[in-house]
LOKOL-915155 format. One record per residue (C-alpha): residue number from 1; residue in one letter; x, y, z. Coordinates in nm, 3 decimals, padded with zeros to 5 digits. Each point is the difference from the previous one (the first is absolute). Example, Ala and Ser with C-alpha at 12.3 -4.5 7.8 and 13.67 -1.06 7.14 Angstrom:
BEGIN
nr;rest;X;Y;Z
1;a;01.230;-00.450;00.780 .
2;s;00.137;00.344;-00.066 .
This chain:
BEGIN
nr;rest;X;Y;Z
1;m;-02.450;04.821;-03.584 .
2;t;-00.118;-00.232;00.274 .
3;k;00.071;00.064;00.361 .
4;v;00.158;-00.274;00.204 .
5;s;-00.123;-00.021;00.355 .
6;a;00.194;-00.141;00.294 .
7;d;-00.232;-00.303;-00.002 .
8;s;00.079;-00.090;-00.359 .
9;n;00.366;-00.089;00.060 .
10;v;-00.105;-00.367;-00.010 .
11;d;00.012;00.020;-00.379 .
12;r;00.355;00.131;-00.002 .
13;p;00.287;-00.244;-00.031 .
14;p;00.215;-00.033;00.314 .
15;s;00.292;00.236;00.034 .
16;g;00.351;-00.128;-00.064 .
17;r;00.082;-00.029;00.370 .
18;r;-00.320;-00.188;00.081 .
19;r;00.058;-00.237;-00.290 .
20;i;00.357;-00.071;00.120 .
21;r;-00.123;-00.061;00.357 .
22;r;-00.270;-00.240;-00.122 .
23;r;00.248;-00.193;-00.213 .
24;a;00.249;-00.017;00.289 .
25;a;-00.272;-00.126;00.238 .
26;l;-00.104;-00.265;-00.253 .
27;a;00.362;-00.107;-00.048 .
28;v;00.053;-00.032;00.376 .
29;a;-00.324;-00.200;00.035 .
30;a;00.106;-00.229;-00.285 .
31;v;00.343;-00.064;00.153 .
32;l;-00.154;-00.075;00.341 .
33;a;-00.258;-00.236;-00.150 .
34;l;00.265;-00.179;-00.205 .
35;s;00.238;-00.041;00.292 .
36;a;-00.280;-00.122;00.230 .
37;g;-00.103;-00.253;-00.263 .
38;l;00.356;-00.123;-00.046 .
39;y;00.047;-00.028;00.376 .
40;v;-00.324;-00.192;00.064 .
41;g;00.038;-00.215;-00.312 .
42;s;00.348;-00.104;00.104 .
43;g;-00.109;-00.136;00.337 .
44;g;00.146;00.295;00.186 .
45;n;00.336;00.020;-00.175 .
46;w;00.056;00.304;-00.220 .
47;f;00.003;-00.094;-00.368 .
48;g;-00.019;-00.369;00.089 .
49;r;00.372;-00.028;00.076 .
50;e;00.128;-00.232;00.266 .
51;p;00.099;00.202;00.304 .
52;t;00.370;00.068;00.032 .
53;v;00.001;-00.035;00.375 .
54;d;00.259;-00.192;00.197 .
55;a;-00.155;-00.239;00.252 .
56;a;00.320;-00.024;00.208 .
57;p;-00.096;00.275;00.249 .
58;l;-00.333;-00.171;00.056 .
59;l;00.136;-00.354;00.036 .
60;g;00.271;00.125;00.234 .
61;l;-00.255;00.171;00.222 .
62;a;-00.074;-00.108;00.358 .
63;l;-00.286;00.168;00.188 .
64;p;-00.188;-00.082;00.319 .
65;d;-00.342;-00.160;-00.024 .
66;t;-00.288;00.127;00.214 .
67;g;00.123;-00.218;00.287 .
68;g;00.347;00.158;-00.014 .
69;t;00.180;-00.302;-00.153 .
70;e;00.240;00.091;-00.282 .
71;q;-00.096;-00.158;-00.333 .
72;k;00.223;-00.017;-00.307 .
73;l;-00.172;00.020;-00.335 .
74;a;00.262;-00.239;-00.136 .
75;q;-00.175;-00.281;00.193 .
76;w;-00.263;-00.002;-00.277 .
77;r;00.253;-00.027;-00.284 .
78;g;-00.117;-00.254;-00.260 .
79;k;-00.364;00.103;00.037 .
80;v;-00.201;00.255;-00.194 .
81;l;00.031;00.282;00.252 .
82;v;-00.250;00.285;00.007 .
83;v;00.126;00.284;00.221 .
84;n;-00.257;00.266;00.070 .
85;f;00.080;00.339;00.158 .
86;w;-00.307;00.131;00.182 .
87;a;-00.127;00.207;00.294 .
88;t;-00.302;-00.024;00.230 .
89;w;-00.123;00.342;-00.113 .
90;c;00.017;-00.089;-00.372 .
91;v;-00.352;-00.082;-00.127 .
92;p;00.109;-00.177;-00.324 .
93;c;00.245;-00.206;00.209 .
94;r;-00.282;-00.113;00.227 .
95;e;-00.216;-00.092;-00.299 .
96;e;00.259;-00.224;-00.167 .
97;m;00.120;-00.184;00.312 .
98;p;-00.293;-00.248;00.002 .
99;l;00.090;-00.086;-00.363 .
100;f;00.356;-00.071;00.109 .
101;a;-00.116;-00.216;00.292 .
102;s;-00.232;-00.196;-00.229 .
103;a;00.273;-00.054;-00.263 .
104;q;00.243;-00.109;00.275 .
105;r;-00.249;-00.265;00.117 .
106;d;-00.072;-00.117;-00.357 .
107;f;00.357;-00.008;-00.138 .
108;g;00.227;-00.024;00.305 .
109;d;00.046;-00.375;-00.040 .
110;r;00.111;00.056;-00.361 .
111;g;00.288;00.229;00.100 .
112;l;-00.156;00.344;00.050 .
113;q;00.090;00.221;00.295 .
114;f;-00.144;00.342;00.083 .
115;v;00.188;00.226;00.240 .
116;g;-00.128;00.338;00.112 .
117;i;00.236;00.278;00.100 .
118;a;-00.193;00.242;00.215 .
119;i;00.080;00.368;00.011 .
120;d;-00.143;00.086;00.338 .
121;d;00.049;-00.046;00.374 .
122;p;00.010;-00.359;00.133 .
123;p;-00.304;00.027;00.233 .
124;k;-00.219;00.134;-00.282 .
125;i;00.126;-00.269;-00.238 .
126;e;-00.066;-00.283;00.244 .
127;a;-00.356;00.118;00.076 .
128;f;-00.071;00.046;-00.370 .
129;v;00.133;-00.344;-00.099 .
130;k;-00.212;-00.168;00.269 .
131;a;-00.314;00.191;-00.099 .
132;l;00.041;-00.087;-00.369 .
133;h;00.105;-00.363;00.067 .
134;v;00.311;00.030;-00.217 .
135;d;00.162;-00.344;-00.006 .
136;y;00.324;00.071;-00.187 .
137;p;00.316;00.148;00.157 .
138;i;-00.006;00.370;00.077 .
139;l;00.333;00.169;00.064 .
140;v;00.044;00.337;00.166 .
141;g;00.184;00.232;-00.235 .
142;g;-00.090;00.324;00.171 .
143;y;00.012;00.325;-00.187 .
144;g;00.342;-00.080;-00.149 .
145;a;-00.162;-00.272;-00.212 .
146;i;-00.122;00.268;-00.244 .
147;e;00.364;00.073;-00.083 .
148;l;00.062;-00.371;-00.054 .
149;s;-00.300;-00.016;-00.234 .
150;k;00.148;00.289;-00.199 .
151;t;00.317;-00.202;-00.064 .
152;l;-00.227;-00.271;-00.140 .
153;g;-00.170;00.228;-00.251 .
154;n;-00.259;00.189;00.205 .
155;r;00.122;00.338;-00.126 .
156;l;-00.294;00.193;00.142 .
157;g;-00.012;-00.179;00.336 .
158;v;-00.366;-00.103;-00.042 .
159;l;-00.186;-00.271;00.187 .
160;p;-00.079;-00.274;-00.055 .
161;f;00.315;-00.101;-00.184 .
162;t;00.064;-00.363;-00.091 .
163;v;00.307;-00.185;-00.125 .
164;i;-00.044;-00.350;-00.140 .
165;l;00.307;-00.224;-00.015 .
166;a;00.011;-00.311;-00.217 .
167;r;00.132;-00.327;00.144 .
168;d;00.349;00.080;-00.130 .
169;g;00.009;00.324;00.203 .
170;r;-00.035;00.243;-00.290 .
171;v;-00.252;00.281;00.020 .
172;a;-00.288;-00.110;-00.223 .
173;m;-00.220;00.305;00.061 .
174;t;-00.036;00.315;00.205 .
175;r;-00.329;00.172;00.054 .
176;a;-00.095;00.336;00.147 .
177;g;-00.365;-00.015;00.099 .
178;p;-00.238;-00.279;00.090 .
179;f;-00.056;-00.330;-00.176 .
180;h;-00.337;-00.143;-00.100 .
181;d;-00.073;-00.368;00.060 .
182;g;-00.009;-00.136;-00.357 .
183;e;00.308;00.198;-00.097 .
184;l;00.196;-00.115;00.305 .
185;r;-00.087;-00.366;-00.053 .
186;a;00.094;00.017;-00.369 .
187;i;00.346;00.138;00.085 .
188;i;00.053;-00.257;00.275 .
189;g;-00.116;-00.278;-00.232 .
190;q;00.265;00.094;-00.258 .
191;l;00.277;-00.019;00.262 .
192;l;-00.096;-00.319;00.184 .
């Protein structure tokens, strides 16, 4: 009869509980990987479905710009409208704003309009916009803008959050998280 030492348990098969835990962990990892792949592969829409978001609350919205003048989003009806919810303290928001400004300059004359809805205090927003040389309209949504973004599909209330409206006013895409340049231009190109 051979003695089994405490160090030789490597040769033993895992116990039933450990085997169940390993399988459960692998199943969870597989589900997460699959859902992340479906989300990314669909351009930010789960399972590639068109968003079922009503644009009416957005098009009916009127917010002050950084100068205090009320602006209605309906004034840009008929254009491809990219509405981006952001905050000065949001690093991914700051990183994508130069892409938005560049796309606005390149495609604005073809019917594209970016509008930022800032979730912050007006003095901070104004200083930030000047420092970053943002040349598209920035509206002051304040902290209540997160709730508005939730009605547009931002279930988790994350920033940045972007809603893209086609020329006919329907929601063409919603996106939680930042855009990358090639991806953004491809989406815009399909709508212009």
